[in-house]
C-alpha positions in Angstrom: 22.7 -84.0 -59.5 20.1 -83.5 -56.7 20.1 -80.7 -54.3 21.0 -81.6 -50.8 18.2 -81.9 -48.3 19.0 -78.8 -46.3 15.6 -78.7 -44.7 15.9 -82.2 -43.4 19.5 -81.5 -42.1 18.4 -78.3 -40.5 15.5 -80.0 -38.8 17.8 -82.7 -37.4 20.3 -80.1 -36.2 17.5 -78.0 -34.5 16.2 -81.3 -32.8 19.8 -82.2 -31.7 20.3 -78.7 -30.3 16.9 -78.8 -28.4 17.8 -82.1 -26.9 21.3 -80.6 -25.8 19.7 -77.6 -24.4 17.1 -79.7 -22.4 19.9 -81.9 -21.0 22.0 -78.9 -20.0 19.0 -77.2 -18.4 18.1 -80.4 -16.5 21.7 -80.7 -15.3 21.6 -77.2 -13.9 17.9 -77.4 -12.6 18.6 -80.7 -10.6 20.4 -78.9 -7.8 17.5 -76.4 -7.5 15.3 -79.4 -6.9 12.8 -78.6 -9.7 11.8 -80.3 -12.9 11.7 -78.4 -16.2 7.9 -78.7 -16.2 7.7 -77.2 -12.7 10.1 -74.4 -13.8 7.9 -73.5 -16.7 4.9 -73.4 -14.5 6.6 -71.2 -11.9 7.8 -68.9 -14.6 4.3 -68.7 -16.0 2.8 -67.8 -12.5 5.3 -65.1 -12.2 4.1 -63.5 -15.5 0.7 -62.6 -14.2 0.1 -59.4 -12.3 -2.4 -61.1 -10.0 -2.4 -64.7 -9.0 -3.8 -66.7 -12.0 -6.5 -69.4 -11.8 -5.5 -73.1 -12.5 -7.6 -72.9 -15.7 -5.5 -69.8 -16.9 -2.3 -71.7 -16.3 -3.6 -74.8 -18.2 -4.6 -72.6 -21.1 -1.3 -70.7 -21.1 0.7 -73.9 -20.9 -1.5 -75.6 -23.4 -1.9 -78.6 -21.1 -4.9 -80.4 -19.5 -5.9 -79.0 -16.1 -4.9 -82.2 -14.3 -1.3 -81.6 -15.4 -1.4 -78.2 -13.8 -2.8 -79.7 -10.6 0.0 -82.2 -10.3 2.6 -79.4 -10.9 1.1 -77.1 -8.4 0.8 -79.9 -5.8 4.6 -80.5 -6.2 5.4 -76.7 -6.1 3.3 -76.3 -3.1 5.0 -79.1 -1.3 8.3 -77.4 -2.0 6.9 -74.1 -0.6 7.2 -72.3 -4.0 3.5 -71.6 -4.5 0.3 -71.5 -2.5 -3.4 -71.8 -3.4 -5.4 -68.8 -2.4 -9.1 -68.3 -2.7 -10.3 -65.7 -5.3 -11.6 -62.6 -3.4 -14.7 -62.4 -5.5 -15.6 -66.1 -6.1 -14.9 -68.6 -3.3 -15.2 -71.5 -5.7 -12.2 -70.3 -7.7 -8.6 -71.0 -6.5 -5.7 -68.9 -7.5 -2.1 -69.7 -7.5 0.4 -67.3 -6.0 4.2 -67.3 -5.6 5.7 -67.4 -2.3 8.9 -65.8 -1.2 10.5 -69.3 -1.6 9.1 -69.3 -5.1 10.6 -66.0 -5.9 13.9 -67.2 -4.6 13.6 -70.4 -6.6 12.9 -68.3 -9.8 16.1 -66.4 -9.2 18.0 -69.7 -9.0 16.2 -71.0 -12.1 17.2 -67.8 -14.1 20.8 -68.4 -13.1 20.7 -72.1 -13.9 19.1 -71.4 -17.4 21.6 -68.6 -18.1 24.5 -70.9 -17.2 23.1 -73.8 -19.4 22.6 -71.4 -22.4 26.1 -69.9 -21.8 27.6 -73.4 -22.0 25.9 -74.0 -25.3 26.7 -70.6 -26.8 30.3 -70.6 -25.5 31.8 -71.5 -28.9 30.1 -68.5 -30.6 31.5 -65.0 -30.9 29.4 -62.0 -29.9 28.8 -61.2 -33.6 27.6 -64.9 -34.2 25.3 -64.6 -31.2 23.7 -61.5 -32.6 23.2 -63.2 -36.0 21.8 -66.3 -34.3 19.5 -64.2 -32.2 18.1 -62.5 -35.3 17.7 -65.8 -37.1 15.8 -67.4 -34.1 13.7 -64.3 -33.8 12.7 -64.7 -37.5 11.8 -68.4 -37.0 9.8 -67.7 -33.9 7.8 -64.9 -35.6 6.9 -67.3 -38.4 5.6 -66.6 -41.9 2.1 -65.4 -40.7 3.6 -62.4 -38.8 5.9 -61.2 -41.6 3.2 -59.9 -43.8 
């Protein structure tokens, strides 16, 4: 008798859950008028104490600089961010949130919270705590447990 392929089954379940989460987030992000990639960039810009450079954003998001340019162009058109010159180096452009961008971030947080709540609805409070602990363990990974 062979052991069941639990790793394969878990991998498939995680992929299905990830796809479901992405669909739910997209459903709630559409009314905000922003794509998941734009949402990620906007959240990243908000993490910096001072406006980041485009290169900083590309590195943080692990994408090519051209991808950041395209996202910034769209967010700038929506009024969520603006390009500002670096005070110490005129050749460097930084990206800063606008008031509209901060408002959009609030809407995004609420949309994400609602999407996640829809997915977690079947779980009790205790099950959510257990799931949170398991996810944290997986995020940390084996190299950080030592």
